[in-house]
N, C-alpha and C positions, 0 to 999 in steps of 0.2 A: 536696814538698821545695822546689821553685822558689818557691812561694808563701811559704813560711816565710823563705827567704832574702830575698825582696823585702820582706817585712814587717819583718824585722830592719833592713835597710838604710834602709827608709822611716822607721822609728822613729829611726834614727841621724840622719837629716836633720831630722826634727821636733825632736829634742832640740837639735841644733845651732842651729836657728832660735830655739827657746825661750831658749837660752843667750845668743844674740846680742841678743835683746830685753831680757833681764835685764841684760846688760852696759850696754845703752843707758840703762836706767831706774834702776839702782841708784846711789845717790849716793856711797858711800864706797868707797875702793880695796880695803879688806879684804873687803867684801861681794862685790865683783866678782871678787876672788881666789877666794872660795868657789865662785862660779859656774864659774870655769875648772877648778877641781878636780873638780866634779861632771861637767863636760863631758868631761874627760880619762878619768875612770873609766867612765862609762856608754857613751861611744862606742867606746872600745877593747874593752870586753867584748862589745858588740853586734857589732862587726866581726869579732872573733875567733870568736864563736858562728856567724856567717854563714859564715866560712871553714871551720869544722868541719862545718857542714851541707853545704857545697858539695863538699868533698873527703873527708869522713870523717877518720879518723886517718891522715894521710899525712905525708910529710916536709915538705911545704909548710905544712900547717896547724900542725904542731908548731913550725916556724920562726916562724910568725905569733904563736903563743902565747908563745914566748920573747921575741919583739920586744915584745909587749904587756906582759909582766912587767917587762922592762928599762925600757920607756917609763913605766910607772906608778911604778916606783921612782924614776926620775929626775925625773918630774913632782912627786912628793911632796917630794923634796929641794928642788927649785926653788921650790915653793910655800912651804915652810917658810922658806927663806932670804929670799924676797921679803916674806913676812909680817913677819919680824923686822926687815927693813930699813924697812918702812913704819912699824912701831911706833917704831923708834928715831928715825926722821925726825920723828914727831909728838912726841917727847920722852918717851915712855913706855918702860918696860923690859918686856922679854918674859919 
């Protein structure tokens, strides 16, 4: 069990480093925004899975799941708004 939790958290760190390299290398703002959306989804799912493996179904893991759902919904809204603002700034309609 501890090995699986460590693997999930190590994968989270690896994805974060990969996303940081992609943010550094990608030229356009919309491409970088896609990297951030990928980072939000994958890392929140992996951390939540690690919490469920650590605690099982408990009050704390259910709270983490609820926080993840709210975080993902809010991140989707912010990504959409940011993407529309970038397109409007470039003079294109969304």
